[in-house]
N, C-alpha and C positions, 0 to 999 in steps of 0.2 A: 337556119335564117327564117324559115316559115314559123318555127316555134317562138322566136324572138318577136316576130311581127304580131303573132297571136297574143303573146303575153303583153306586148305594148298596147295592142288593141283593147284587151281586157282592162288594163290599166286606166286608159282613156275613158272607157265606159264607166268604171268605178269613179273616177274623178267627176265626170259629169253628173252621175247619179248622186254623188255626195253634195255637189253644188245644187242640185235641184232640191235636196232634202233641207236645205237651209230655210228657215222661215223668212219670208219677206218682211222687210221692215214696216212696222205699223205706222199708219198715218198719225199726225199729230191729233191729240184728242180735240174734238169740237166741243166748246163750252157754249151752253145756251146763253142767250142774252139775259143779264141780270135786270135790265130796265124793261118795263112793259113797252111794246111798240104797237101803236094804235094805227093799224093798217087794214084797209077793207079786204085785201086779198089774203090776209092771215099767213104770210110765208113764214117760214122758220128762220129765225135770226140766230147769228153766233156772235159771241163776244171776241173782240180783238184787243189783246193787251198792248199798251204803248208805254211811253216813259212818263210815269206818275199819273196815268189815267187810262181809261179803257172806253171802248166805244163798240157798237154793234153794227154789222152789216147783214143783208139778206143772205141766206144760206147759199144761194146760187152764185154769189159774187167770189171772185178770186183774187189773190194777191197780185199787185201790178207794181213791181219795184219794191224798194225798201219801206216806203211809207205811202203806199197807194193800194186801192182796191178798184176793180173793174167789174161791171155787171151789166145787167139789161139796160142798153142804150145809155151808158153813162160811167163816169169814173169819179173818184174822189181821192185826194192826197191830203196829207196832214203835216204839220211841221211845228217845232217848238220855236219860241220866240215871237216877237212883235210882227204882226201882219204888216206887209208893205203894199199898200194898194198901188195899182198901176193905172196909167191913163187907159180908159176903156177902149179907145180906138187901137192903141198899140197892143194891149193884151188880147183883144179880140180879133186881130188881124184886119181891122178897117182898112179898106182900100180907097184910094182917091177916086173920085167919080168926075169924069169930064163934065164941063159946064153945060153941054149940050144933051146930057143923059136924060132920057125920057122917064126912067124910073130909078131915081136915086134911092139908095138904101134908107130904110126907115130907121130913125134914131133908136138907140137902145131903150128899152122900157125896164125900169128898175123897181124892186120892191124890197124894202128894208124893215126889219123889226128887231126889238131888243127883248130878250127873254132871260129868265133864270134857268139855267141848264146845269145839272150837276152840282148844284148849290153856288154857282158863280154866274155873273152876268155875261151874256153873250149877245153879239149883234149878228144876226142872219141877214143874208141878202139873196136875191135871185135877179139877174139881169138877163133879159131876153134880147137877143140880137141876132138877126138873120136866121131865125128858125132853131137857134140852139140857146140853151138856158146855161148861164154860168153862175153857179151858186157858191155860197161860202158861209162860214161861221168864224167869228173871232172872239177869243176871250182874252181880256187884258190882264186878269189875274186868275190863275196863272196864264202865263202868256203862251197860248196854242192857237192854231187856226187851221181851218179846213178850206180847201177849194175844190170844186166840182164842175163837170161839164156834163150836161144832160140833154138828150135828144128830144125833149118836149116837156110840157108842164107837169105831167104825171110823174115823169122821172126826176123832175126837179123837187117835187114834193117828196119823193122817196128819199132824195139826198138830205132834205131838211129833216126827215125822220131819222136818218143817220146821225146827224149833227145832235139832234135831241136825246140821243142815247149816251152821250158822253157823260161819264162819271169819274170823279177823281179819287185818288187813293186816300185823301184825307177828306173828311166831311165839309170842310169849310172852303174847298176848291184850291188848297194848297197855300192859304194865306198865312 
């Protein structure tokens, strides 16, 4: 019986050593951003492949769901198809304020601009509401869009920098 237990123990040790000897799976290769990123802090950015296009995120950002990325005080998501704008109060969780409220919430402050990004026209926006910035970018052709939430103006600018790295698989933006 002792001999059987000893053989069994040696077999277990052999299996465990054999398992340890297996190489760990290598992480997915990080591809440097193909588009220059003009950031004062010179962080290392990486390219994210998507469906018909690619974009870049700061090196410290991590995936968040199938089409999202999260990092320093913010997050962005992207999707294919036409952007459907929402009523700002509904999408930002605006609450009803009693008529006798001493400090009603300040109305949202928005900034919009149109730029050529990746060879196609994009509309970018930043709406500041109750201390948070809600950013986005929309391309009509090809139809893709990004949405983001940032914890302040610096992080909203970083999200715009992400949107400005979008580049399409075809030089004409998929037209």
